[in-house]
C-alpha positions in Angstrom: 25.1 31.7 -45.2 24.0 32.0 -41.7 24.5 28.2 -40.2 21.5 26.7 -38.9 20.5 26.7 -35.4 20.6 23.4 -33.2 17.4 22.0 -33.2 18.3 20.7 -29.5 18.9 24.3 -28.5 16.0 26.2 -29.2 12.3 25.5 -28.1 9.6 26.4 -29.6 7.0 28.3 -28.3 4.1 25.7 -26.8 0.6 25.3 -26.3 -1.2 24.5 -23.2 -3.3 21.9 -23.7 -2.0 20.2 -20.7 -3.1 22.7 -18.5 -6.9 22.0 -17.8 -5.7 18.7 -16.6 -2.9 19.7 -14.2 -5.5 22.2 -12.8 -8.2 19.6 -12.1 -5.3 17.7 -10.6 -4.0 20.3 -8.6 -7.7 21.1 -7.0 -8.1 17.4 -6.1 -4.5 17.2 -4.3 -3.7 20.0 -2.8 -6.5 20.5 0.1 -5.2 16.8 1.4 -1.8 17.7 1.4 -2.5 21.2 2.6 -4.7 20.3 5.8 -2.3 17.7 6.4 0.6 20.2 6.9 -1.7 22.9 8.9 -3.0 20.0 11.7 0.2 18.4 11.7 0.7 15.1 13.3 -0.9 12.6 12.7 -1.9 13.6 9.7 0.5 14.6 7.6 2.4 11.6 9.5 -0.5 9.6 7.8 -0.1 11.4 4.3 3.8 11.0 4.0 3.4 7.0 5.1 1.4 6.9 2.0 3.3 8.8 0.1 6.5 6.6 0.4 4.8 3.8 -0.3 3.2 4.7 -3.4 6.7 6.4 -4.1 8.4 3.2 -3.4 6.4 1.2 -5.9 6.7 4.1 -8.7 10.8 3.7 -8.0 10.7 -0.1 -8.7 8.6 0.0 -11.9 10.8 3.4 -13.2 14.2 1.6 -12.6 13.1 -1.8 -13.9 12.4 -4.3 -11.0 8.5 -4.3 -11.4 8.3 -7.7 -12.0 10.4 -8.9 -9.3 7.7 -8.8 -6.8 10.1 -10.2 -4.2 12.3 -7.1 -4.7 9.0 -4.6 -4.9 8.2 -6.0 -1.4 11.7 -5.5 -0.1 11.8 -2.0 -0.9 7.9 -1.0 0.5 8.6 -2.7 3.5 11.9 -1.4 3.9 11.4 2.7 3.0 8.5 3.4 5.7 10.6 1.9 8.7 12.8 5.1 9.0 9.5 7.2 8.4 7.5 5.5 11.3 10.8 5.8 13.2 10.9 9.4 12.9 7.0 9.3 14.7 8.4 9.2 17.8 11.0 12.1 17.4 14.2 9.9 16.5 15.3 11.7 13.4 19.0 10.5 13.9 17.5 7.1 14.5 15.5 7.5 10.8 18.8 8.4 9.3 20.9 5.7 10.7 18.0 3.0 9.7 17.8 4.5 6.2 21.4 3.8 5.6 21.1 0.2 7.2 18.3 -0.5 4.6 20.3 0.9 1.8 22.5 -1.3 2.3 20.7 -4.4 2.8 18.8 -3.9 -0.5 22.6 -3.8 -1.9 23.2 -6.9 -0.4 20.5 -9.1 -1.2 20.4 -7.9 -4.9 24.0 -8.9 -4.8 23.6 -12.1 -3.2 20.9 -12.9 -5.6 22.5 -11.9 -8.5 19.7 -9.2 -9.5 21.2 -6.7 -12.2 21.0 -2.7 -11.1 20.6 -3.7 -7.5 22.3 0.3 -6.9 19.5 1.4 -8.7 17.1 -0.2 -6.3 18.6 0.8 -3.3 18.9 4.3 -4.4 15.4 4.5 -4.3 15.9 4.8 -0.1 17.5 8.1 0.2 15.4 9.6 -3.0 12.1 8.8 -1.1 13.1 8.9 2.4 15.5 11.8 2.8 12.4 14.5 1.5 9.6 12.6 3.4 11.8 13.0 7.0 12.9 16.4 6.0 9.3 17.5 5.6 8.6 15.9 9.2 11.4 17.3 10.5 10.4 20.8 9.6 7.3 20.4 10.5 8.3 19.4 13.9 9.1 22.4 14.6 6.0 24.0 15.8 4.2 27.2 14.4 7.8 28.1 12.8 7.9 24.7 11.3 3.9 25.4 10.0 4.9 28.3 8.2 8.4 27.1 6.6 6.7 24.2 5.4 3.4 26.2 3.7 6.3 28.8 2.3 8.4 25.9 0.8 5.4 24.4 -0.7 4.1 28.1 -2.5 8.0 28.3 -3.5 8.1 25.4 -5.5 4.7 25.4 -7.0 5.5 29.0 -7.8 8.4 27.8 -9.6 6.6 25.1 -11.2 3.8 27.2 -12.6 6.4 30.0 -13.4 8.4 28.0 -15.5 5.5 26.3 -17.5 4.2 29.5 -18.0 7.7 31.2 -19.3 8.6 28.6 -21.0 5.7 27.5 -23.2 4.9 31.5 -23.6 8.7 32.4 -24.6 10.2 29.5 -25.6 13.7 29.7 -27.0 17.2 28.3 -25.9 16.5 24.9 -24.0 18.2 24.1 -20.8 19.2 20.8 -20.7 17.8 19.2 -23.7 19.7 15.6 -23.2 17.7 15.4 -20.2 14.6 17.4 -20.6 14.0 18.4 -24.0 11.1 20.7 -22.8 12.6 23.0 -20.3 14.0 26.1 -21.2 16.3 29.0 -19.4 13.3 31.3 -20.1 11.0 28.7 -17.8 13.9 28.4 -15.0 14.4 32.3 -14.8 10.6 32.4 -14.8 10.3 30.4 -12.4 13.2 31.9 -10.1 11.1 35.8 -10.7 7.8 33.6 -9.2 9.7 31.9 -6.5 11.2 35.1 -5.4 7.8 36.7 -5.4 6.7 34.2 -3.2 9.4 35.0 -0.6 8.7 38.5 -0.7 4.8 37.3 -0.4 5.8 35.6 3.1 8.0 38.2 4.6 5.2 40.8 4.1 2.4 38.6 5.0 4.0 37.2 8.4 5.9 40.5 9.4 9.0 39.3 10.5 12.5 38.8 8.8 14.8 40.0 5.9 12.8 40.1 2.5 15.7 40.7 0.3 17.5 37.8 2.2 14.0 35.7 1.6 13.8 36.6 -2.0 17.1 35.7 -2.9 16.9 32.1 -1.1 13.8 31.7 -2.5 14.9 32.3 -5.9 18.1 30.0 -5.3 15.4 27.5 -4.0 13.7 27.5 -7.9 17.2 26.2 -8.9 17.3 23.3 -6.4 13.9 22.3 -7.5 14.9 22.5 -11.4 17.8 20.2 -10.2 15.1 17.9 -8.5 13.3 17.9 -11.7 16.5 17.5 -14.2 17.7 14.5 -11.9 14.0 12.5 -11.9 14.0 13.4 -15.6 17.3 12.2 -16.4 16.7 8.9 -14.3 13.4 8.0 -16.7 15.8 8.7 -19.6 18.1 6.3 -18.4 15.8 3.5 -18.2 13.3 5.0 -21.1 10.5 5.5 -19.1 7.7 8.7 -19.6 6.3 8.9 -16.9 7.4 7.2 -13.4 3.6 6.3 -12.9 -0.3 7.1 -14.0 -1.4 7.9 -10.3 -2.0 11.4 -11.6 -3.6 12.7 -14.5 -2.0 14.8 -16.6 1.2 15.0 -14.2 2.1 11.0 -14.0 3.1 9.9 -11.1 3.9 11.1 -7.1 7.7 11.4 -8.5 6.9 14.0 -11.8 4.7 15.8 -9.3 7.0 16.0 -6.4 10.5 15.8 -7.9 11.3 19.8 -7.0 10.6 18.6 -3.1 13.1 15.7 -3.8 15.7 18.3 -3.4 14.3 21.7 -1.9 12.8 19.7 1.3 16.3 18.3 2.3 18.0 21.8 1.7 15.8 23.8 3.6 15.7 21.0 6.7 19.5 20.9 6.4 19.8 24.8 6.9 17.2 24.7 9.6 19.4 22.1 11.6 22.8 24.0 10.8 20.8 27.8 12.1 18.5 26.3 14.6 15.7 28.5 13.6 13.5 28.9 10.4 14.5 30.8 7.5 11.7 33.5 7.4 13.3 34.1 10.7 16.5 35.2 9.6 17.6 38.8 10.1 
């Protein structure tokens, strides 16, 4: 007799019941975000500042501190400060300030005897690093604009490819203990979609190494999935289904931006180390 398959290891094919709501949400959210990236300062700073404030509220709720008004105040006031510092082009100061705010929250929660203080403080790097990374990327003129738009397309393509491949093919699950709906087919579908975006970007701008960018774009799909799974792990740890309710069909900002939590710092770090846009690699 053949052994029964592990129910946690195989994902059944799924329907697309959430798809219409997701599409409507994307139609509403995408235009102002793309416009802010395209126009640059001060519009992108305004969008980022609003996002980090809302994400701070979500994080306090996510880690169980939503009933402590003073902690919510500390986080929502502290998190925007490094972002504001970066408005003046001082990204080094912004990073130092982020570390100081992290330590200050740790110290305050320790002195006050508040449990899970480390979780509240962890919201600082989780929110600030992606925000600073986006502003750093966009601060590189036309190359930064193209890079930011390419990265946006890569993460969106990863989500779309993973969504359709996972629900159409099903099959073995990627991380059943963390996110039961994610499959290996979804990951591969996301990588293929991201790789196609990389190829399209090179064909569109007419410069760069197409093979190199296809590979890097596909790898970024894996990085995006790591961000997604990390956020899912936090939610599972605290028994929360969604980080918030602000986006119909998705939940909160963390639920929508989880792929950017890891891809933005990755791309910003590569740009900082190489001194050039990834799309200009030869």
